N, C-alpha and C positions, 0 to 999 in steps of 0.2 A: 580300576576298581570301582570308581564311581559309576561308569557305564554299566558294569555288571549288576550293581545294586539297583540302578534305575531300570534295567531290563527285567530283573526279578520282580520288582514291584509292579511293573507294567503288565507282566504275565498274570499276576494274581488278580489284577483289576480288570483286565481286558478280555478275559475268557467269556465267550458268549456275546461280547459287545463289539468285537472288532469289525464284523461285517456291517453292523448298524452304523458305526463310526465312518467306515469307508463310504457307505452310501450317502450319508449326510454331507461329508466333505466333498464327495463327487458332485452332488447337486449344487453345493455352494460354488464349487470351482466352475461348473458350467455357466452359472449366472455371471461370475466374475469374468470368465473368458469372453462372454458376449459383450460385457462392458469394456473390456480391453480392446476388443475388435472395433467397437464404436470410437473409442478414444484414438486408436491408431488411424482409423479412416478419416478422422477430423484433424489429423496432424499433431495430436497431443502425444508425441512419442515418449517424452519424459514421464508423464503420468501413466502411460500404458506400461512402460518398463517397471516403474515403481510398483504398480498394482500386481504385475506378473511376478515380481520378486517376492513381494509379501505373500501372495497366494501360494507360491512354491514353498516358502518357509512354513506357512501355516499348515499346509497339507502334510509336510514332513513331520511337524511337531505332533499333530493330532492323529497320525496314522502309524508312524514308525515307533517301534518299541524303544529305540535308542533316544528318541526325542520326547519320551513320555514325561520326564521330569521337567522339561522346559515349558510344558503347556501352562503351568501356573504363573510363569513370569512373561509368557508370550504376549498377553494383552498389553502389559506395561511397556515391553520392548517395542510393540507395534505402534503405540502412541508416541514413544520417544523418536522412533525412526521417521514416522509420518509427519509429525508436527515440529520436530526440532532438526534432526539430521538432514532430511530431504530439503526442507526450506533453506537450510544453511548452505548445502551444496548447490542448490538452484541459484541462490543469491550470489555465491562466489562465481558460478558459471556466467551469470549476467554481467558481473563486474568486468569480464574480459571481452565484452561486446559493446556495440554502439546502440544497443536496444533503447528505444525511446519513442516519444510520440511521433517523431518524424521517420523512425525506422522500426516500425512494428512488425512488418510482414516479412515473409520469406522471399528469396529471389524469384522462385517460381511463381508465387502469387502476384508479385509486382509485374512480372513479365506478362501474365495473363491480363492484368488490368490495362497495361499499355496496349496490348493487342486488341482489347475490347473497345478502345477509344474510337469514336467516330465523329464525323462532321458532315454538315449538309453541303454537298459539293456544288449545288446550284446548276447541274447539267440538265435540268428540266424542272417543270413545276406542275403540280396538280392543284387546281382550284378545288374548293370544298364548300359544302353546305352542312350545317350542324342541325340535326333533328332531335327533338325530345319526344320520348314515348314512355309514359308512365314515370317511373323514377330513374330511367336510364337515358342514355344518349347514343346516337350512332351517326356516322359520317357518310356522306356521298361525295366521292372524289371524281373529278373529270380531268382527263389529260388534254393535250393540245389537239388531238384528233377527234375529240368529242366522246371518247369512250368513258363510260361511267362505271364506278366501282363502289360497292357498299360494304361498310365494316360491320363487324359484330357489335352488339350493344355493350356499353361500358357505363360505369357510375362515376362518381367523383373520385379522382385519383390523387394519391399523395406520394406515390413512388413509381418508378418506371415500369411500364407494362407494354407487352407486345400483343397486338390483336391482328387477326386475319381479315383480309378484304377479298371480296368475290365480285366478279363482273355483274353489273346490273343489266339484264337483258332488255333490248329496245322494245320488245313486244309485251313486257310485263306491265302491270298496272301502276308501277312506280313504287317508290318507297313510302313507308307509313310513318306517322308521327307528325309533329308540328315543327315547321322550319323556324329557326331562331334568327333574330335580327343580329346585326353587327354588334349592337350594344350587349346583347346576351352572350354572344360569342366571346367578347372581351372578358366578360365575367368568368367564363370557363377556360380562359387562356392558361391558367396554372395547370389544369387537368390535361389540356391538349398538349402541353409541353412534355408531359410524362409519357405520351403515346409514341410507340413505334409501330407503324402500320406495315404489315408484311403483305406485299402484293403477290398475285398468283405466280409471277416469275421469280419470286424470292427477293425482289428489291425491297429494301427497307426505306420508309418515308418518315420524316420528322417535320415538325412545324417549322416553316422557314419564313413566316410573316403572318400578318393578320388575315390574309386571304388565301394562303397557299401552303402546301406541303412540298418538301423537296427531298431528293434521294440522299441516302446515307452512304458514306464511303469510309473505309478504314483509314485511320491516320497512320498506323504503323503496320508493317509486315515483317515477319521473321525471315532472316536470310536462310537459304537452304543449307549452305555449308556450315553455318554456325547459328543454331536457332536462338542463342542468347542475344545475338546482335540484331537490332531492329533497324528497319529503313523507313524513313518518313516519306510516305507516298506523295506528299505535296511538294517537298523540296529536294528529295533524294538524299538528305543527310542521314548519317547513321548514328544510332545510339548504342552504346555498349555499357555493360555494368562495371562500375568502378568499385573494386573490392576493398578499397581503402576508405572511401567516403560512405559507401552503402547507397549510392544513387546511380540511376542511369544518367549518362552524360554524353553530350556531343563533342566533348573536348573543351568546351567553354562554359556551358550552362548545365546545371543539374536539373533533372526532370523528376518531380515527385510522383508518387510517393516513394519513400526510401525503403530499403530492406536491411535486415540486421545481419551483421558480419562480425567475426571475431577480430578484435583490434589489439590483442595482446595486452601489454602493460600500459596502453595509452591512457586509460582513465586514472591509473595510479600515478603515472608521470604528470598528468594534468594537476593532480592534487599537490604535488611537490615542486612543480616547475612553473605552472601558469600563475603569473602574479595576481590575476583576478580571482583565482581560486586559492592559491597558496596562502596569501595574506589573511583573508577571512577565515580559512580553515584553521590556521594556527591560533588566531585570536579567539575563535570559538572554542578550540580545544583547551586553551589556557583558562578561559572563563568557565568551561565545563568542569575542569578539575577544581578551580577555586569555589565555584558554586556548590559542588558536591561536598567538598571538605568543610566549608563554612556552614552548610546546612546541617552536617553531622555535629559540628562543634556547638552551634547555637541551640539546636534541639536537645543535645545532651546536657548542656549547662542548665537550660530552663527546666527540662524534664527532671533532672536530678535535684535541683533546688526545690521545685514544687513537691517532689516525692518526699524529700526530707521535711518539708513544711507540713505535709499531710500526716507524716509519721510522728510529728511532735505531739506528745501526749497532752500538754496544757491547752492545745488548740481545741476549742469546742466545735462541734458540727463537722467533724472530719469527713463523715460519709457524704454530706451534702456538697462539701468542697470537692471531694473526689469525683462525684457525679458531674458537677458543673465543669470541672477541668477536663473531663474526658469527652464532653460533648463535641468539640471540634473533630474528634476521631470518629464519632458516630454519624455526623452529617456527611453525606457524599461529597467527595472532594470537588467535583465539578460545580456543585452548588455554591460552596464556599468561595471558590475561585471567581465565579461570576459575580458574587456579591462584592468581593474585594475590588473587582474591576470597576464596579459602579462607585464604590466608596472612594477610590483613587482617581475618579474622573477629574480631569484638569479644570473643567468649567462648572460642573454641577455636583461634583462629589462632596460628601459630607466632610471628608478629611481636609480638603482645601478650604472649605467654608470655615471650618474651625480654626485652621492655621491663619487664614486671612483675618479672622475676627480677633485672634489673640496677638499675632505678630505682624500682621499686614503683609504676609507673603502667600503666594499661590504657586507652589512648585509644579514644574512641568514633568510629571511622573512618566509620561509615555514618550516624551520628546527628548529628554536629556538622558544620555547614556548612563551616567553614574546613578541618577535618581531611579532610572528604570531597573537597573541591577539591584539597587537597594530595595525597591518595592518587591521584586521577585524573591529576595531573601527573606523579607518580612513575612510575606504570605506563606512561603514554604516553611518557615519556622513555626508559624501558627498551625499549619497543617500537620507538622511532624512532631511537635513536642509531646502530645498525648501518648504516642507510641513509646517514646523514651521514658516518659513518666511511669507508664505501666511496667516497663521492664525494670526500672529502678526500684519501684515499690516492691516487686517480687524479690529482687536481690537484697534490698535492705532488710526485709523480714528474715532473711537467712543469716544475718550477722548476729552473733550472740550478744544479748544485753549486758553480759558480764564485762565485756570489753569497754563499753561506755561507762559503766559504773566504776570500773577501775580508773579510767581516765578522769572521771569526775573527782575521785578521791585525790588524784595527783594534781588537780587544779587545771586541767586542760580546758582550753577555750573551744567554742564551737568550730572555729576555723581549723584548729589542730585536730579535732575529732574528724572533720571532713577530709583533711589531707593525710592524716596518719592512720586512720582506721577505715573510714568508709570507702574512699577511692581505691586504696590498695587492695581491699577485699572484693570489690565488685568489678575491677577493671579486667581481670582475667576472663570471667564468663561473658563480659560485655563486649570484649574486643571483636569476636567474630560477628556479632550483631551490628557493631559499628561499621565493619567492613561491608557487610551486606547492605546497610543503609546507604553507604557511599555508592555502591554499585546501583542501587535503586535510583538515587538522585542523579546519577550519571545519565540515566535514560528516562528522565522525568518529562516525557513529551506533553502530557495533559496540562501541566502547569503552564508551560510556555505557550502552547497553542491557544489556551483559553484566556490567559491573562494579557500577554503582550503580542502574541503572534510572531515573536522573534524581534520585533522592533525595539528601538529605532534602527532603520536600515544603515548598513555600513557603506561608506562611500568607496568607490573604486572596485566594487565586487562585480564580477561578471555572472555570478549566480545569486539567487535570492538569499541574502545573509543579513542578519541583524545582530545588534549588540547583545541582546539577551538570548539569542539562539544557543541551545545546546547542540552537541553533535547530532543527537537523534532528531531534533526539530529541523536542523539544517538539512539533514538527509531527507526528511519528509518533504520539505519545501522544494528541494531540487527534483524530487520524484513526482510531486503532484501539483506544483504551482506553475506560474506563468513562464518559468524559464524554458519550458519546452518538454517538461516531463522526461528528463534524462535519466532513465532507469539504470543505465550502465554506470554513470558517475555516482549516482546514489548508492548503488550496490557496492561499488568500490569503497565508499566511505563507510557503509554498513559493515563491510568486511573488516575494516580497521577498527570499528567500534567493537566488533566481536572479539578481535584479538586483545583489545584493551580490557574489556570486561572479563575475558578468559584469564588474562594475567591477574586481575583482581581476585578472581575466584581461586586461582592457584595460590596466591599469597595468603588468602583466607585459610585454605586448607593447611598450609605450612605453619601459619601462626597458631592455628587450633591444635595441630599435632604437637608443636613445641610446648604449648601451654599444658597439654595433657601429660607430656613426658616430664615437664618440670614439676 
């Protein structure tokens, strides 16, 4: 029935416009197909397939009459799939691999790199002279038989370059340019190291000393019966790809670079079985839950009390107080965090200066685990209470004044008003927001990254882990810090975070539904 209605409305709107729509969609598809071809040629197969899938869906929606009704929601669905669903699936896929800074490439690319490795065999040598002509340089090489060869001109080099050399005829007037002294040659040594000189017979020469070039030889050659297995031309040893470790190995040593392979549940097993990861992970998980819960509790208490204070009629200048108390919410969070980082500085911070002046103490906020966690909670409470205060002000205004007037007649105290009237009436609409605040603090990367960097470090951890790290900052440090950028392990932890946050969202929906039904 819905499809029939959709088709009817589509027919009424698309008369006379269908051909124009088909032409426009066709032109867009041609451009996209060109981009897909480029992505596929560069090995970006996942992105090519994603673009192809979205292109097919978009073409169906904007051309087919049955898809007419979906064109209004397609842009939103396109954004959700591109920026949420696809990254999530991509992250889960990486969680089952050893993808990292040591295993970035594919097996085919690593094989190509090994086959391209060369060394100077020393089976002969060519003396050389370096000439400068204008802003460029060229070489004249001479073999043991006195034959001379001249290279093409080159400038200052910062990356490997191959240049051709041609015979210098004996009856020619000789090469042009100014010959450089040994001192000048030494200055150009870095550029000469980047050169590979291709001789007329195809031999490659590289710099083999201060005064000579030597021939290049391949380090590895592929076996004919199994091209993936390589043979070392110097020693005769074989290298074969180890699909467990993701490296070429001779049976004893691993030879980099590595390649990415699927490792199954290895990363997840590491989280729950490796003591160097398991211990820090569970400590950080418990602290993440405590931090998120206490942040919600503290910001709610302070925000609610300040909202009640601002709503108090005898208080003069309520508007000014409201503006001042909302200021922490108006200032960008990263600025406030960096200011607090300076205030809590153990040596020069104003907070320690004041404490030392009054009580003779100078707490080590960034070195002591308990103090560091307390500092994080203090700063996060300061950043979060204005939001709770704004919510509470709006909810308090919805409470009828008659209830407070009746309680005043009965002689109720302010505490009784708060516990018997205010909190019971605002807790229902506030609960979903509190759960959302918990989920936000669960992933509060900016606070930890800018304030403590996760420190102080946890002892015995084989990954970068700190006492104030949340799961999200712990994942970030594993992925991008000195541990080796283990994207596979970081993706496994990110997958667990997604499941936890997804569970929180599910609980949020259930609580909201129950409250609406109640």
